[in-house]
C-alpha positions, 0 to 999 in steps of 0.5 A, spaced: 820 237 858 825 243 857 822 249 857 824 255 852 825 261 855 827 268 851 832 272 855 831 279 854 838 283 853 839 289 857 842 295 854 848 297 858 853 303 857 860 303 860 861 308 865 868 310 863 867 311 855 860 310 854 861 304 849 854 300 849 854 293 851 850 291 844 856 293 840 863 289 839 868 292 843 873 296 838 881 296 840 880 303 842 875 301 848 878 295 850 882 297 856 876 301 858 870 296 857 871 290 862 864 287 864 865 291 871 864 298 868 858 297 865 852 300 868 844 298 865 841 304 862 833 304 863 828 309 861 823 311 867 816 314 866 816 320 871 809 321 870 804 322 864 808 327 860 816 326 862 821 320 861 828 320 863 834 316 861 838 314 867 842 308 870 837 307 876 830 309 878 833 313 884 838 317 879 832 318 874 828 321 880 833 326 883 835 328 876 828 330 874 826 333 881 832 338 880 830 339 873 822 341 875 823 342 882 825 348 887 833 348 888 834 344 894 838 349 898 832 354 897 826 350 899 824 347 905 823 340 906 816 340 906 816 344 899 821 339 896 816 333 899 810 337 896 813 337 889 815 330 889 808 328 890 806 333 885 811 332 879 812 324 880 806 320 879 807 313 880 814 313 877 816 306 873 821 303 869 819 301 862 819 294 860 822 292 854 815 291 851 813 298 852 820 300 849 818 297 843 811 299 843 812 307 845 813 312 839 818 317 840 817 323 835 823 327 833 821 334 834 827 337 832 826 335 825 821 340 822 815 338 818 812 344 814 805 341 815 805 340 823 803 347 824 798 347 819 795 341 819 791 336 824 795 329 825 791 323 822 795 317 825 800 316 830 802 309 831 808 306 829 808 303 822 803 307 819 805 313 815 802 319 819 799 324 815 796 331 816 789 334 813 791 340 810 785 342 806 782 336 802 789 333 802 792 328 806 800 330 806 805 325 809 808 328 816 816 328 815 818 328 823 822 322 824 819 316 828 822 311 832 821 306 838 823 308 845 828 302 844 831 305 838 831 312 841 835 310 847 840 306 843 841 313 838 842 317 844 847 313 847 851 312 841 851 320 840 854 320 847 848 324 850 850 325 858 846 320 862 841 322 866 837 326 861 830 328 859 829 322 854 822 324 852 816 329 854 809 331 851 810 338 853 814 341 848 
């Protein structure tokens, strides 16, 4: 009896030119994109508030600590260790399933009601609305899955590692 398996494709990026592994290789990238140049890109949850896109967990943690911690050359080893324990709360790579379920809200696109109203729904597939007075007004901020957002930042040439998402802004 044969067992069916579904293989999840890992999104990778060419370390030379930034080409995504899920896109056909066009003529300009042919010389740069042999399979040996591709490195995986994952999204790593650092704590309950912040996610980093990076090639490895170690790279994600180093980037994050440089962003939120004390400068390495100005802090004691004890201080740096204390900050790691404080800022990194069970860091882990997100699974493909989590990437498809978590919702990225693009706060760089403004919604005139976000400041005035209360968000009434936030799950993907449900049109979020703001309660403004007696009305329910649709929220205009774009929502994407984390998987869609990762593909978008790679296609836009975002430098990796980077702060991928946060609940703090």
